[in-house]
Structures are given as C-alpha cells and as structure tokens.
N, C-alpha and C positions, 0 to 999 in steps of 0.2 A: 329283856328279850324282845320287846316291842320294836326296837330299832332294826332287828333282823328280819322282820316280817316281809318286807319287799323282796329280799334275796331268797327267802324260803319259798315265797309264792312263785318267784321266777323259776327256781329250780324244779318245783313241783309241776308247773305248767310245761316246762321243757320236757320233763319225763313223760307227760301225757301227749307230747307232740304239738303243743300249742306254743306260739311265740308270744311272749309278753315283754314289754319294755320295762326295764328296771328304772324306777323313779327315784330311788334313793340308794346311797352307798354307805352302809354302816361301817364304822371304824372304831377302833379303840386306841388309846395312847398307852403304851407300856413304858415304864421307867426301868432302865437297866443300870444296876450298880456294878461297875467293872473295877477290877484290880489289874494293873499292868505291872508285870514283874520286871526284874533287871534285864531280862532277855527280850523285853518288849512283847512278851506273850500276854494276851488278855485273858482274864478269867472272869466269868460271870459269877458274881457273888449273890445277887438277888434280882428277881424280876417283880416289879410292882405293877399291879393292874389298875391302880388309881394313884399315879404319882402326883405329888404336890406341884402346883403351878404358882405357889407363893413366891414372891420376890423380896420379902422382908427378912432382915437379919434374925431378929428374935421374935418368935411367935409362940413362946411358951404361955401357958394359961395364966401365969402370974403377971406377965407383961402385956400380952395381947388383949386389947379391949380396954385397958386402963387409961390409954391416952391415944390421941389421933396419930396415925403414922404419917411421917413426912418423907420428903425426898431423901433426907439424910439416913433414913432407916432402910432404904432400898439397897440390896446387895447387887452391885454392878454385874457380876458374873451371872447370877440368876436372871437378872433382867435381860441381859444379852441373849442367853440361851433360850429362856422360856418365851420371850417375845417372838423370836424367830420360829420356835416350835408352834406357837399359837397361830402365827401368820401362815405357816405351811399347812397346818390342819385345816384352816378355813379355806385356803386355796384348793386343797385336795377335795374337800367336801363340795365346793361350788363348781369345780371344773367338770364340764361335760366330756371333754376330750382329754383323757389322762395323759396321752402322749405329748400334749402341748407343754406339760410341766415336768415330764419325766425324762430328764436329760440323760439318765443312766440306764433307762430301759428296764427298770426293776419293779415297776408297779402293775404290770399286766398279769 
C-alpha cells in the first residue's frame, strides 16, 4: 500500500482545494490467461496479480537451484515477451509526459 501514498495524498489535497504535484505513479502488472476459441473470441480464464517474469523452461523445486541456469535453459518466447514487458514498465514509470509514449491514447 505504501506505493499508493503519493496518489492518495494528491487526491486528498485536491479535495481540500490544494494543488499538489504527484511525484510518483504507482502501477501493477497483471497477467491475463486467455483462451481464444475457434471463432477468434477471447475468454479470460484467469487474472494473476503477481505474474511470473521467469524466462527459464523448468523452474520446478526439484530442478531449480540444483545447477546454474544457462542460455540453453531460456525459453525464447518468454524472453521475447517478458523483456519487452519489463522495458515498457520501466519506460512508463520513468516518463514524465505519458503522451510521449502513448501512441494509442489509452494511458490517460
């Protein structure tokens, strides 16, 4: 909850008629598990509030930690998706002017 403090303070001060600059933008990453049926309709199966950013094939307790992971253990699809997700998260958190990176106009 501590990450939401700047936004809560901002909204409280606005309600009291005082203007306060927001110094932080809290965010969360959600993982959506989707099913796409034969008619190309998507169905949300599950929403994860702490999705894994792991890029390795096998991370079971029996395997993980018993040996050092190498490049051969990296799942190319996970690496492709999660590296871009991580990059986008960092860019969103650092950007002062959201419109500069919001080409679809959906972040405001």
